[in-house]
N, C-alpha and C positions, 0 to 999 in steps of 0.2 A: 030092374033089380040093380043094375050097375049104377044108375043115377042115385038110388037111395043110399047105397054104400058110400059113394063119393061125397054125398052131402053130409053123412054122419062123420066121415073122416075129416071133412073141412071144419065142422063145428068143434070136434075134439081138438084139432090143431089150434083153433082160435082161442079156446078156453085155456089151453096150456100156455099160449103166448101171453095171454092176459095175466096169468099167474106169474110168469117170469118177470114181466114188466112191473107188476105190483111188488114183487120181492125186491127188485132192484131199487124201486122207489123207497120202500120201507128201509132197505139197507142204507141208502143215501141219507134218508131223514134221520135214522138212528145215529149214523156217524156224525152228522151235523149237530144233533142234540148232544151227543157225548162230548164233542169239541166245545160246544157252548158251556156245558157243565164244567169241563176242565178250566176253561177260560174264566168262568164265574168264580170257581174256587181260587184261582190265582189272584183275581181281583180282590176277593175277600181277604186273602192272606196279606196282600199288599196294603190294603186299607187298615188291617189290624196292626201291621208293623208301623205304618205311618202314624196311627193313633198313639201307639206306644212312644214313638219318638216325640210327637207333639206334646204328650203328657209331661215330658221332662221340661217343657218350656211353658208350663201352665202359669199364667199371670204375666208373661213377658210380652211386651208390645211387639208385634210382628214388624211394624214399621221401623222400630229401633233396631231390631235384629237385621233387617234389610239394609239399613244405613250402615250398620257395623260391617256387614259383609262387603258392601261397596267400598268402605274405607280401607279394608284390609284385602282388597281384591287381589293384589299382587303379593300379599304376605304369605308366609308359610302357614300361618294359622288359618287363613282362608281355605287353603287346600285341605287342612285337617278337618275343618268344620264341614266342608262339602263332602268329605269322606265319612262323616258321622263320628269322627274321633274326638268327641267333646271332652272326654276325661283327659286325654292327652293335652288338649289345649289348656284346660284348667290347671293341670299339673305344671305345664310350662310357665303359665302366668304366676302360679303360686311360687314356683322356684325363683322367678325373677324378682318377685316382691320380697321374698326372703333374703335374696342377695342384696337388694337395695337397702332393706332394713338393716342387715348386718353391716353394710358399708357405712350407713349413717350412724349406727350405734358405735361402731369402732371410732369414727371421727369424733363423736361427742365424748367418748371415753378418753381419747387422747387429749382433747381440749380440756376436759376436766382434770386429767392428770397434770397437765402443764400449769393449770391455774392452782391446783393444790400445791405443786412444787413452788410456785411463786409466793403463795401465801406462807408456806413454811419458811422460805428464805426471809421474807419480811418479818415474820414472827421471830426467827432466830436473830435477825439483826436488831430488832427492838429489844429483845432480851439481853443480848450482848452489850448494847449501848447502855441499858439501864444498870446492869451489873458493873460495867467498867466505870460509869459515872459515880456510882455509890462507893465502889472500892477505892477509886482515886481520891474522892473527897475524904475517905477514911484514912488516906495516906499510904495505900499499898504500893509496893515496889512496881515500877513500870514493867519489869520483866516477869512479874508474877500475875499480870492481868489476864493473860490467856489461861493460866492455871486456875485462876479464880472463876473465870467464866465456865470452865469445864466442871469445877466443883459445884457451881450453881446448878448447872443442868443435871448433874448426878444427884443433887439434893432435891430435885423435883420442881425447880423453877421453870416456868414456861409462860406462855401467853394465853389468857382465857379467851372464850368466844367473844367476850366484850372488848378484847384488845388490851386488857390490863395485864401487866407483868406481875404474876403471883407465884407463890410457892404452894405446891399441892402435894398432899400425902394421903394415900388410900382414897383418892377421889374427893377429898375435902381440902378447902383452902386453909393453909396454916395461918393462925392468927398471931399478932404481935404480942408484946408484953402486956398490953392493956386488956387482952382477951376479947376485944371487940372488933378492931380493924385488922385487915390482912397484914401479915408480916411485910415490911417494906424492904427493898434491897439495901438501903442504908443500915437498917437495924440488923439485917443478916450479915452485912459486911463487918459491922462492929463485933458481932459474935464470932465471926471467923477470925477476926484480928486477935481475939483472946485465945482461940483454939489452934490457930496456925500462925504464930508470931513470926515465923521465918519468912512469911510473905510480906512483912512490913520491915522498914529500915530499923536498924538498931538505934536505941536511944543514945543521943550524944551527951558528952559530959557537960557539966555546968559552964565550963569556960571555953567550950569548943566554939569555933567560928566557922562560917561558911568559907568556901574556897575562894578567898580574895575578894569577897563582897561584903560591904558593911551592912548595917541594919537598914540603911536607906537605899542601898543599891538594888537594881533590878536586872534580871537576866531575860533577854528576849525569848529564849527557849524554855524558860521556866526552870524550876528545881523541884524534883519529886520529894525530897526530904526537907523542903523549905516551908515557909508559911502557906496559908491557904491561897493567897494570891499567886504565889510562885507555883504551887501545885496545879492550880487551874490553868496557868500559862503552859505548863508542861503537858497537861492533858490535851489542850487545844493544839499544841505543836504536834503531838503524835496522832491525835484523832481529830482532824480539822472539821469533819462533818458532824461531830458529836456536840450536842448542845449542853453546855456546862453552866 
């Protein structure tokens, strides 16, 4: 009787032990499977993020990108690129490009301004010389030449795009008496002589003579109220660079 009871007890104990071992194995397998699932999920998320990053570089040569990274290995941009801060890199490069462009544009604008100033000076000189030459030939007083030049500018005289000295009114070139050709500085000076006689010397009496010079004498400095040759000499004396 005792042998039967002992045998039954041993069998029961063995079955319970087997169940405990199986439970431990199942638990270990379940934990391992759960860990693999979590790891698999992390891998899937990582791959998804990587694909999203790579999608931003669709069409870009990986070797070119690699070469760029090597070239800027020690640069600040390399660190930003490695950190995935691509927008910041683009913003920095765009900002540098804008600064370079603004600098170049400013330099070109300054150069253009200087050239425009030089052109205006040359145009002003050409206008002044043309008016002085015409007024002098018309016999204007030497002290009145500056005034005559100012009057010319106020009357619309200037230099055209073709480099011609012309008088302009309301955007149109003023024509001379013939109604065909532009008004010449000489023609304008003659008109000014009629309207502003005080800019010309007063007419001398019939018996008046020059200051100590006969009809055949000449003055090296010229004479503004003399004959044409003497007036030309006076012009050259005061404006040595002017072609008369």
